[in-house]
N, C-alpha and C positions, 0 to 999 in steps of 0.2 A: 298455361304451363306454371306460371308463378303461383296462380290460385292453388293448383294441386300441391306444389311444394309446400306452400304455406299451411294447407290443411294437413298434410303428412307431419309437418313439424309440430303443429298443435296437437294432433292425435298422439304423437310420441311423448309430448310433454304430459298429456292427460294420462297416459298409461303408467308413466313413471310416478306421477303423483298418486294415482290410484294405488299402485303397490306400496308407496311409502306410507300412506294413510292406512292401509290395511296392516302393515307391520306394527304400527304404533297404535294399538287399540286401546280404547278406554271402556271399562265395564261400568254400566249404569243401570238403574232400575227406575221405573216410575213410581215405586213405592218408597224409594230412598234406602233400600237395604243394601248391606254390604256383605251379603252371604255368599261364599264360594260354594256353589252347589255341587262342584266336583268332590268336595270333602265333607260338606255338611248336608246331610240328606233327610235327617229326621228331627222331630221335636216331640217333647212330652210335657203334659201338664198334670201336676198332682192336683188333687181335689183341694180348693181353697176352702177354708172353714171359717165361719163367722165366729171369731172370738171377741166381738165387740159388745155383746150383751144387748144388742138392740137390732132393730130392723126385722124384716120378714124373715120367717123360717127358712125359705128356699133362696136366700140371698147369696150364700157361698156357692151353691150349685149354678145359680144364674151367672155369677161372675165367672166361674170356672168354664162354662159352656161359652159364654161371649169371648173370653180369651182365645180358646181354641178356635172358635169361628174366625176371629180377626186374623190370626196367624195362617189359617188355612187359605183365607181370601187374598192375603197380601204377600204370601211367599209361595215358593214351590216345594216347600218342605212337607213331608209325609207325617202325619200324626201317628204316633205309636203310644201304647199304653204306658210303658216305663222305658227308662234308660235311653232316651233319645240323644242325639248329638247336641241338642239344646234342650235344657230342662227348666222348667218354670215351677215353683212351688211358693206357698205362703199362706196368708190369712188375712181377713178383714179385721183389723185391730181397733178400729173406732168407727163409731156411728152415732152422731149426736145432732141435736138441733139447739140453736141459740139465737137469742133476739139479736137483730142487727140495727134496727131503728125504732125509737119509741114514738108513740103518738100521745101528745098531751091532750088531756080532756079539759074543756072549759068548764066543766062541772066540778066543783071542789069535792063532791061526794062520789065521783068515779074516778078510779085510779087510772094512771098511765098505763098504756099496754104496748105490746110490740106491734110495730107497723110492718116489719119484714122479719121473717124468721130464715134462718140459714141451716140447711142440712149439709153436713160435712161427713164424708167417708175417707178413711185412710186404710190403705191395703199395703202390707209389708210383703215384699216379693224377694225371693232368692232366685238368681239366674245363674245357671251353670252351662258353660259352653265347654264340652269335652274336647274340641278341637283347638281352642285357644283360651287357656286359662286366665289370661290377661283381661278378657272380657267379662269374667265372672262379677257379680255384683249382689249385693244385699242392701236394699234400701225401701224406704216408705215412699208411696206415691198417694197424694190426696187431691181431692177436688170437692167443690161445694156447688150447691144451687140454691137460691132464694125463692121464697113464695111468700104470699100476702095471707097471714093468718086471720085477717079480718074478713076475707071473702072466701077462704077455703080452708079446710083442715088438712093436716098432714096426710091422713088416710085417703083423702080424695086425690091427692097428687104425689103420693110417695113412689108409686111404681114409675111414674114418668121421671121424676127427679132421680131416682136410683138409675134408670137407664141412661139418662144424660150423663151423670156422674161417672158411671162405668165406662161410657164410651170415651170420655176424656182421660180417665185414668189408664185404660188400656192403650190408648194412642200414645200416652207418655211412656208407658212400659215398653211398647213396640220400638219407639224411638231410642230409648236408653239401652235396649238389649241388641237389636239387630241393624239399627240405622246409625248408632254411635254419632248422634249429633251432639 
């Protein structure tokens, strides 16, 4: 009899706690977004153009499609052609390589040369949130990747480097626009 009373008492406490916890809910997502899907339902991405004067001809299109894919994979938003609740636009504004480490030759007749080259890409982004104008931003995002010019040429590794750099830039854009970190 005492056991039954004890179980009823524990069951009652459990039910009260369950209702209390349900009333105080916290929204979270595994992607880290803070999107209220009840009011924000769509996003649009204008074509990003390559205004840097360098890189492959399809680089702007590659960036645009990668950005769309990332938002589709990591949010519940619907991609629309234009005028989305969230709008992304911009351009690739810098694409350059620069030496990072020199290799000194022991032969006085052979000049020093680069031991590492760095490819840097900068993308300028404008983000508009029609539901919350305080979230709007316009800023540049950049990333780089190094390669060894003594063992490979830029043409041999360019597509791999661009893909790696774009992944990092897109993650940074996502974090700045819909994760608000």
